[in-house]
MITOR-879685 format. One record per residue (C-alpha): residue number from 0; x, y, z; residue in one letter. Coordinates in steps of 0.05 Angstrom, whole numbers. Layout:
// residues N
<seq->NUM	px->X	py->Y	pz->Z	type->A>
...
// end
This chain:
// residues 338
<seq->0	px->-523	py->-886	pz->360	type->M>
<seq->1	px->-542	py->-801	pz->329	type->D>
<seq->2	px->-620	py->-801	pz->323	type->D>
<seq->3	px->-640	py->-719	pz->310	type->G>
<seq->4	px->-708	py->-689	pz->291	type->C>
<seq->5	px->-725	py->-692	pz->230	type->A>
<seq->6	px->-748	py->-625	pz->231	type->A>
<seq->7	px->-695	py->-598	pz->240	type->R>
<seq->8	px->-659	py->-622	pz->173	type->S>
<seq->9	px->-615	py->-582	pz->119	type->V>
<seq->10	px->-664	py->-535	pz->85	type->P>
<seq->11	px->-678	py->-570	pz->16	type->M>
<seq->12	px->-636	py->-516	pz->-26	type->N>
<seq->13	px->-563	py->-533	pz->21	type->A>
<seq->14	px->-517	py->-536	pz->-19	type->D>
<seq->15	px->-494	py->-609	pz->-40	type->L>
<seq->16	px->-419	py->-635	pz->-25	type->P>
<seq->17	px->-385	py->-654	pz->-95	type->T>
<seq->18	px->-332	py->-700	pz->-120	type->F>
<seq->19	px->-276	py->-631	pz->-128	type->A>
<seq->20	px->-288	py->-623	pz->-55	type->D>
<seq->21	px->-280	py->-693	pz->-32	type->I>
<seq->22	px->-207	py->-675	pz->-79	type->V>
<seq->23	px->-195	py->-623	pz->-35	type->A>
<seq->24	px->-204	py->-649	pz->29	type->A>
<seq->25	px->-151	py->-703	pz->4	type->R>
<seq->26	px->-111	py->-638	pz->4	type->D>
<seq->27	px->-124	py->-619	pz->72	type->L>
<seq->28	px->-122	py->-690	pz->101	type->L>
<seq->29	px->-42	py->-697	pz->74	type->A>
<seq->30	px->5	py->-704	pz->128	type->G>
<seq->31	px->-51	py->-717	pz->173	type->R>
<seq->32	px->-68	py->-788	pz->153	type->L>
<seq->33	px->-37	py->-824	pz->115	type->P>
<seq->34	px->-75	py->-877	pz->66	type->P>
<seq->35	px->-108	py->-944	pz->98	type->T>
<seq->36	px->-77	py->-1012	pz->88	type->P>
<seq->37	px->-131	py->-1051	pz->30	type->M>
<seq->38	px->-121	py->-1126	pz->16	type->W>
<seq->39	px->-154	py->-1186	pz->-5	type->T>
<seq->40	px->-146	py->-1253	pz->32	type->Y>
<seq->41	px->-155	py->-1316	pz->-3	type->P>
<seq->42	px->-187	py->-1352	pz->54	type->A>
<seq->43	px->-247	py->-1304	pz->56	type->L>
<seq->44	px->-248	py->-1306	pz->-14	type->N>
<seq->45	px->-254	py->-1384	pz->-8	type->A>
<seq->46	px->-304	py->-1373	pz->40	type->A>
<seq->47	px->-345	py->-1331	pz->4	type->V>
<seq->48	px->-342	py->-1339	pz->-73	type->G>
<seq->49	px->-317	py->-1270	pz->-92	type->A>
<seq->50	px->-247	py->-1232	pz->-88	type->T>
<seq->51	px->-254	py->-1183	pz->-32	type->V>
<seq->52	px->-224	py->-1118	pz->-24	type->Y>
<seq->53	px->-216	py->-1109	pz->55	type->V>
<seq->54	px->-211	py->-1028	pz->61	type->K>
<seq->55	px->-190	py->-1020	pz->133	type->H>
<seq->56	px->-207	py->-961	pz->173	type->E>
<seq->57	px->-215	py->-997	pz->222	type->N>
<seq->58	px->-128	py->-977	pz->236	type->V>
<seq->59	px->-148	py->-902	pz->236	type->Q>
<seq->60	px->-119	py->-862	pz->303	type->P>
<seq->61	px->-206	py->-865	pz->333	type->T>
<seq->62	px->-211	py->-939	pz->315	type->G>
<seq->63	px->-256	py->-914	pz->255	type->A>
<seq->64	px->-256	py->-874	pz->176	type->F>
<seq->65	px->-309	py->-823	pz->205	type->K>
<seq->66	px->-243	py->-790	pz->239	type->V>
<seq->67	px->-224	py->-758	pz->171	type->R>
<seq->68	px->-296	py->-714	pz->168	type->G>
<seq->69	px->-264	py->-693	pz->228	type->G>
<seq->70	px->-210	py->-664	pz->211	type->L>
<seq->71	px->-234	py->-637	pz->144	type->N>
<seq->72	px->-282	py->-596	pz->173	type->L>
<seq->73	px->-236	py->-573	pz->230	type->L>
<seq->74	px->-183	py->-562	pz->173	type->A>
<seq->75	px->-226	py->-521	pz->134	type->S>
<seq->76	px->-260	py->-464	pz->184	type->L>
<seq->77	px->-219	py->-402	pz->195	type->T>
<seq->78	px->-173	py->-398	pz->278	type->P>
<seq->79	px->-228	py->-355	pz->304	type->E>
<seq->80	px->-282	py->-390	pz->284	type->R>
<seq->81	px->-246	py->-459	pz->305	type->R>
<seq->82	px->-228	py->-413	pz->367	type->A>
<seq->83	px->-311	py->-411	pz->385	type->R>
<seq->84	px->-312	py->-494	pz->387	type->G>
<seq->85	px->-357	py->-545	pz->363	type->T>
<seq->86	px->-403	py->-571	pz->397	type->I>
<seq->87	px->-450	py->-650	pz->376	type->T>
<seq->88	px->-491	py->-703	pz->393	type->Y>
<seq->89	px->-470	py->-781	pz->393	type->S>
<seq->90	px->-450	py->-833	pz->433	type->T>
<seq->91	px->-409	py->-860	pz->384	type->G>
<seq->92	px->-353	py->-851	pz->317	type->N>
<seq->93	px->-368	py->-782	pz->304	type->H>
<seq->94	px->-367	py->-757	pz->382	type->A>
<seq->95	px->-294	py->-786	pz->378	type->Q>
<seq->96	px->-279	py->-760	pz->309	type->S>
<seq->97	px->-293	py->-691	pz->328	type->L>
<seq->98	px->-256	py->-691	pz->392	type->A>
<seq->99	px->-199	py->-727	pz->359	type->Y>
<seq->100	px->-197	py->-666	pz->309	type->A>
<seq->101	px->-212	py->-614	pz->352	type->S>
<seq->102	px->-155	py->-637	pz->388	type->S>
<seq->103	px->-107	py->-639	pz->342	type->A>
<seq->104	px->-124	py->-561	pz->330	type->V>
<seq->105	px->-124	py->-542	pz->397	type->D>
<seq->106	px->-202	py->-526	pz->402	type->A>
<seq->107	px->-251	py->-537	pz->441	type->P>
<seq->108	px->-296	py->-589	pz->426	type->C>
<seq->109	px->-364	py->-610	pz->469	type->T>
<seq->110	px->-410	py->-667	pz->466	type->V>
<seq->111	px->-474	py->-678	pz->487	type->V>
<seq->112	px->-496	py->-753	pz->506	type->M>
<seq->113	px->-554	py->-790	pz->537	type->P>
<seq->114	px->-548	py->-798	pz->606	type->A>
<seq->115	px->-536	py->-873	pz->607	type->D>
<seq->116	px->-484	py->-871	pz->556	type->S>
<seq->117	px->-415	py->-924	pz->564	type->A>
<seq->118	px->-374	py->-893	pz->612	type->P>
<seq->119	px->-319	py->-931	pz->563	type->S>
<seq->120	px->-341	py->-875	pz->513	type->K>
<seq->121	px->-350	py->-826	pz->565	type->I>
<seq->122	px->-281	py->-838	pz->581	type->R>
<seq->123	px->-242	py->-844	pz->514	type->A>
<seq->124	px->-282	py->-762	pz->490	type->L>
<seq->125	px->-246	py->-738	pz->560	type->R>
<seq->126	px->-186	py->-776	pz->543	type->A>
<seq->127	px->-192	py->-725	pz->470	type->L>
<seq->128	px->-208	py->-669	pz->515	type->G>
<seq->129	px->-273	py->-660	pz->491	type->A>
<seq->130	px->-327	py->-632	pz->544	type->T>
<seq->131	px->-385	py->-681	pz->556	type->V>
<seq->132	px->-450	py->-662	pz->584	type->E>
<seq->133	px->-507	py->-722	pz->595	type->L>
<seq->134	px->-577	py->-703	pz->583	type->S>
<seq->135	px->-644	py->-729	pz->572	type->G>
<seq->136	px->-659	py->-806	pz->556	type->P>
<seq->137	px->-644	py->-811	pz->482	type->D>
<seq->138	px->-606	py->-771	pz->418	type->M>
<seq->139	px->-666	py->-736	pz->404	type->A>
<seq->140	px->-663	py->-695	pz->476	type->A>
<seq->141	px->-583	py->-695	pz->475	type->A>
<seq->142	px->-587	py->-657	pz->401	type->Q>
<seq->143	px->-635	py->-610	pz->424	type->A>
<seq->144	px->-588	py->-591	pz->481	type->R>
<seq->145	px->-538	py->-588	pz->440	type->A>
<seq->146	px->-575	py->-533	pz->399	type->E>
<seq->147	px->-594	py->-491	pz->462	type->Q>
<seq->148	px->-519	py->-498	pz->483	type->I>
<seq->149	px->-498	py->-474	pz->414	type->A>
<seq->150	px->-542	py->-414	pz->408	type->A>
<seq->151	px->-519	py->-392	pz->479	type->E>
<seq->152	px->-440	py->-391	pz->468	type->C>
<seq->153	px->-447	py->-385	pz->394	type->G>
<seq->154	px->-411	py->-454	pz->378	type->A>
<seq->155	px->-407	py->-494	pz->316	type->M>
<seq->156	px->-468	py->-543	pz->309	type->L>
<seq->157	px->-452	py->-599	pz->279	type->V>
<seq->158	px->-488	py->-655	pz->255	type->S>
<seq->159	px->-473	py->-717	pz->254	type->P>
<seq->160	px->-497	py->-735	pz->181	type->G>
<seq->161	px->-519	py->-662	pz->153	type->D>
<seq->162	px->-450	py->-630	pz->148	type->T>
<seq->163	px->-417	py->-625	pz->84	type->P>
<seq->164	px->-347	py->-625	pz->101	type->E>
<seq->165	px->-358	py->-692	pz->140	type->L>
<seq->166	px->-386	py->-718	pz->80	type->I>
<seq->167	px->-320	py->-697	pz->29	type->A>
<seq->168	px->-271	py->-719	pz->83	type->G>
<seq->169	px->-298	py->-783	pz->89	type->V>
<seq->170	px->-306	py->-794	pz->13	type->G>
<seq->171	px->-229	py->-798	pz->16	type->T>
<seq->172	px->-225	py->-861	pz->36	type->A>
<seq->173	px->-275	py->-882	pz->-21	type->Y>
<seq->174	px->-215	py->-841	pz->-70	type->L>
<seq->175	px->-162	py->-886	pz->-43	type->E>
<seq->176	px->-209	py->-946	pz->-64	type->I>
<seq->177	px->-218	py->-934	pz->-130	type->I>
<seq->178	px->-153	py->-910	pz->-141	type->E>
<seq->179	px->-119	py->-967	pz->-125	type->A>
<seq->180	px->-168	py->-1022	pz->-153	type->M>
<seq->181	px->-212	py->-973	pz->-211	type->P>
<seq->182	px->-242	py->-1047	pz->-239	type->A>
<seq->183	px->-277	py->-1057	pz->-170	type->L>
<seq->184	px->-356	py->-1091	pz->-194	type->D>
<seq->185	px->-368	py->-1056	pz->-118	type->A>
<seq->186	px->-357	py->-1027	pz->-67	type->M>
<seq->187	px->-410	py->-1040	pz->1	type->I>
<seq->188	px->-412	py->-994	pz->49	type->V>
<seq->189	px->-458	py->-985	pz->121	type->P>
<seq->190	px->-503	py->-941	pz->122	type->I>
<seq->191	px->-522	py->-902	pz->196	type->G>
<seq->192	px->-525	py->-830	pz->181	type->S>
<seq->193	px->-502	py->-841	pz->108	type->G>
<seq->194	px->-440	py->-801	pz->104	type->T>
<seq->195	px->-399	py->-847	pz->84	type->G>
<seq->196	px->-449	py->-871	pz->22	type->A>
<seq->197	px->-458	py->-810	pz->-7	type->A>
<seq->198	px->-378	py->-788	pz->-9	type->S>
<seq->199	px->-377	py->-874	pz->-47	type->A>
<seq->200	px->-430	py->-842	pz->-98	type->S>
<seq->201	px->-396	py->-787	pz->-116	type->L>
<seq->202	px->-326	py->-818	pz->-122	type->V>
<seq->203	px->-345	py->-871	pz->-160	type->A>
<seq->204	px->-399	py->-836	pz->-194	type->G>
<seq->205	px->-346	py->-799	pz->-227	type->R>
<seq->206	px->-280	py->-848	pz->-231	type->L>
<seq->207	px->-308	py->-909	pz->-246	type->A>
<seq->208	px->-387	py->-906	pz->-266	type->P>
<seq->209	px->-387	py->-983	pz->-274	type->R>
<seq->210	px->-371	py->-998	pz->-208	type->C>
<seq->211	px->-433	py->-1010	pz->-166	type->R>
<seq->212	px->-442	py->-982	pz->-95	type->V>
<seq->213	px->-484	py->-1019	pz->-51	type->V>
<seq->214	px->-511	py->-998	pz->21	type->G>
<seq->215	px->-520	py->-1040	pz->75	type->V>
<seq->216	px->-557	py->-1026	pz->152	type->Q>
<seq->217	px->-583	py->-1072	pz->202	type->S>
<seq->218	px->-661	py->-1093	pz->196	type->A>
<seq->219	px->-662	py->-1076	pz->271	type->A>
<seq->220	px->-646	py->-1003	pz->248	type->A>
<seq->221	px->-669	py->-988	pz->181	type->P>
<seq->222	px->-692	py->-903	pz->178	type->A>
<seq->223	px->-641	py->-893	pz->119	type->A>
<seq->224	px->-656	py->-958	pz->87	type->H>
<seq->225	px->-735	py->-939	pz->84	type->D>
<seq->226	px->-715	py->-855	pz->76	type->S>
<seq->227	px->-682	py->-892	pz->13	type->W>
<seq->228	px->-737	py->-929	pz->-10	type->R>
<seq->229	px->-801	py->-878	pz->-2	type->S>
<seq->230	px->-751	py->-818	pz->-26	type->G>
<seq->231	px->-767	py->-778	pz->41	type->Q>
<seq->232	px->-729	py->-776	pz->97	type->C>
<seq->233	px->-777	py->-822	pz->159	type->V>
<seq->234	px->-760	py->-839	pz->227	type->R>
<seq->235	px->-764	py->-910	pz->240	type->R>
<seq->236	px->-740	py->-951	pz->322	type->P>
<seq->237	px->-673	py->-966	pz->331	type->I>
<seq->238	px->-672	py->-1044	pz->356	type->G>
<seq->239	px->-596	py->-1067	pz->333	type->T>
<seq->240	px->-536	py->-1072	pz->366	type->A>
<seq->241	px->-492	py->-1046	pz->323	type->A>
<seq->242	px->-480	py->-973	pz->347	type->C>
<seq->243	px->-459	py->-951	pz->280	type->G>
<seq->244	px->-515	py->-967	pz->245	type->L>
<seq->245	px->-558	py->-946	pz->302	type->A>
<seq->246	px->-593	py->-886	pz->267	type->T>
<seq->247	px->-672	py->-868	pz->275	type->G>
<seq->248	px->-675	py->-819	pz->219	type->R>
<seq->249	px->-655	py->-809	pz->148	type->G>
<seq->250	px->-607	py->-752	pz->143	type->Y>
<seq->251	px->-629	py->-703	pz->77	type->T>
<seq->252	px->-561	py->-689	pz->53	type->L>
<seq->253	px->-539	py->-761	pz->39	type->P>
<seq->254	px->-603	py->-783	pz->30	type->Q>
<seq->255	px->-600	py->-734	pz->-34	type->R>
<seq->256	px->-535	py->-773	pz->-61	type->I>
<seq->257	px->-559	py->-834	pz->-40	type->L>
<seq->258	px->-617	py->-835	pz->-81	type->R>
<seq->259	px->-594	py->-819	pz->-146	type->T>
<seq->260	px->-510	py->-857	pz->-127	type->G>
<seq->261	px->-526	py->-911	pz->-92	type->L>
<seq->262	px->-551	py->-983	pz->-138	type->A>
<seq->263	px->-574	py->-1018	pz->-80	type->D>
<seq->264	px->-591	py->-1014	pz->-6	type->F>
<seq->265	px->-606	py->-1087	pz->32	type->Q>
<seq->266	px->-615	py->-1102	pz->107	type->L>
<seq->267	px->-581	py->-1150	pz->137	type->V>
<seq->268	px->-601	py->-1176	pz->208	type->D>
<seq->269	px->-547	py->-1167	pz->259	type->D>
<seq->270	px->-541	py->-1248	pz->274	type->A>
<seq->271	px->-502	py->-1247	pz->198	type->D>
<seq->272	px->-455	py->-1179	pz->221	type->I>
<seq->273	px->-430	py->-1223	pz->286	type->V>
<seq->274	px->-431	py->-1286	pz->228	type->T>
<seq->275	px->-374	py->-1233	pz->184	type->A>
<seq->276	px->-344	py->-1201	pz->246	type->Q>
<seq->277	px->-321	py->-1280	pz->268	type->R>
<seq->278	px->-306	py->-1286	pz->187	type->L>
<seq->279	px->-266	py->-1218	pz->185	type->L>
<seq->280	px->-223	py->-1247	pz->254	type->A>
<seq->281	px->-214	py->-1306	pz->225	type->S>
<seq->282	px->-205	py->-1299	pz->165	type->D>
<seq->283	px->-178	py->-1231	pz->155	type->A>
<seq->284	px->-139	py->-1220	pz->219	type->H>
<seq->285	px->-186	py->-1164	pz->225	type->T>
<seq->286	px->-222	py->-1144	pz->295	type->L>
<seq->287	px->-281	py->-1096	pz->269	type->A>
<seq->288	px->-345	py->-1072	pz->301	type->E>
<seq->289	px->-419	py->-1079	pz->281	type->G>
<seq->290	px->-424	py->-1029	pz->235	type->A>
<seq->291	px->-352	py->-1044	pz->207	type->G>
<seq->292	px->-372	py->-1115	pz->192	type->A>
<seq->293	px->-445	py->-1102	pz->156	type->A>
<seq->294	px->-403	py->-1109	pz->79	type->S>
<seq->295	px->-383	py->-1161	pz->87	type->L>
<seq->296	px->-446	py->-1183	pz->110	type->A>
<seq->297	px->-484	py->-1169	pz->60	type->A>
<seq->298	px->-436	py->-1209	pz->17	type->I>
<seq->299	px->-461	py->-1267	pz->71	type->L>
<seq->300	px->-526	py->-1252	pz->70	type->T>
<seq->301	px->-534	py->-1255	pz->-15	type->R>
<seq->302	px->-484	py->-1291	pz->-39	type->P>
<seq->303	px->-516	py->-1299	pz->-114	type->D>
<seq->304	px->-513	py->-1224	pz->-123	type->A>
<seq->305	px->-430	py->-1223	pz->-117	type->F>
<seq->306	px->-407	py->-1292	pz->-138	type->A>
<seq->307	px->-344	py->-1279	pz->-176	type->G>
<seq->308	px->-336	py->-1202	pz->-177	type->L>
<seq->309	px->-285	py->-1157	pz->-149	type->Q>
<seq->310	px->-319	py->-1122	pz->-87	type->V>
<seq->311	px->-288	py->-1073	pz->-42	type->A>
<seq->312	px->-316	py->-1082	pz->35	type->V>
<seq->313	px->-300	py->-1034	pz->81	type->V>
<seq->314	px->-286	py->-1044	pz->154	type->V>
<seq->315	px->-313	py->-972	pz->174	type->T>
<seq->316	px->-288	py->-978	pz->251	type->G>
<seq->317	px->-255	py->-1035	pz->298	type->G>
<seq->318	px->-284	py->-1008	pz->367	type->N>
<seq->319	px->-316	py->-1066	pz->381	type->A>
<seq->320	px->-351	py->-1077	pz->457	type->S>
<seq->321	px->-317	py->-1124	pz->509	type->A>
<seq->322	px->-385	py->-1161	pz->490	type->A>
<seq->323	px->-370	py->-1157	pz->424	type->E>
<seq->324	px->-303	py->-1186	pz->428	type->I>
<seq->325	px->-328	py->-1232	pz->484	type->A>
<seq->326	px->-387	py->-1259	pz->427	type->A>
<seq->327	px->-336	py->-1262	pz->381	type->L>
<seq->328	px->-316	py->-1346	pz->406	type->A>
<seq->329	px->-384	py->-1356	pz->421	type->G>
<seq->330	px->-420	py->-1383	pz->372	type->A>
<seq->331	px->-417	py->-1429	pz->299	type->D>
<seq->332	px->-349	py->-1415	pz->263	type->V>
<seq->333	px->-378	py->-1476	pz->209	type->G>
<seq->334	px->-384	py->-1416	pz->150	type->L>
<seq->335	px->-307	py->-1393	pz->165	type->A>
<seq->336	px->-283	py->-1470	pz->176	type->A>
<seq->337	px->-313	py->-1497	pz->120	type->A>
// end
């Protein structure tokens, strides 16, 4: 969950990442990350009534697509800048991305997390060599502490959403999708901060303008959705169990791209996400965290909108919690059986 202070967003005249930045990121990542697989599964297609191409970002070394952004950011820094380190605020895949990338180039990395963060996530970050500081009751307090530390020590403060290098880096996943399947009708992208959907919009706009980019977020944390609908960044309460979708406000840079690049933005219930997790496990042999199953949930909740189409769904992460994994076998699996 990454919930910062909207008042501290980047200025409106900040440079937006471009398609050229995504291509440059692919060159920087070459040799560091191989392309991830994308498969279509007949049982899954039959269950949803569309040809679904599953992009497996859950097989990344950190279990999520965000590692592309972290590696791109660290690779783009000078040795002197790397030596001063990075600092960020996150409890999720963004934190592991930055820690992994920093470890790869032997650079210091500090992550500030709320005091009640899960011990498993703290252990994972420390195993990657990051310094973890627990501060405050929520992500707003963690962000404030991260900003204070950065000002004191000169480390680079990295926003989970408003960092152009992160958007360019994660865009390489969507470049792989479109280059493999240029005739897609749609790409459905989970949205937390919006970096993935923003970069997907840049790629589709340049290489596949007829391909619709559809965003999806939990109805229990609709900040990005409501920001896109209203045309300005807003804050909303967080009630979702899908950590990768649990953002409490819109992020400036992604929203500026999404306002012209996104064809539609759906909200799904957490129960729909759990159903999609089960279907991915049974019919696509795939463990997806909540955010990673949200793309498929969008199809399940609006099947008529995607019937007969060729659609890419992005399993953005596979870092399901123990509770999520246990719940996969717990409820009605009638859809998969049908």
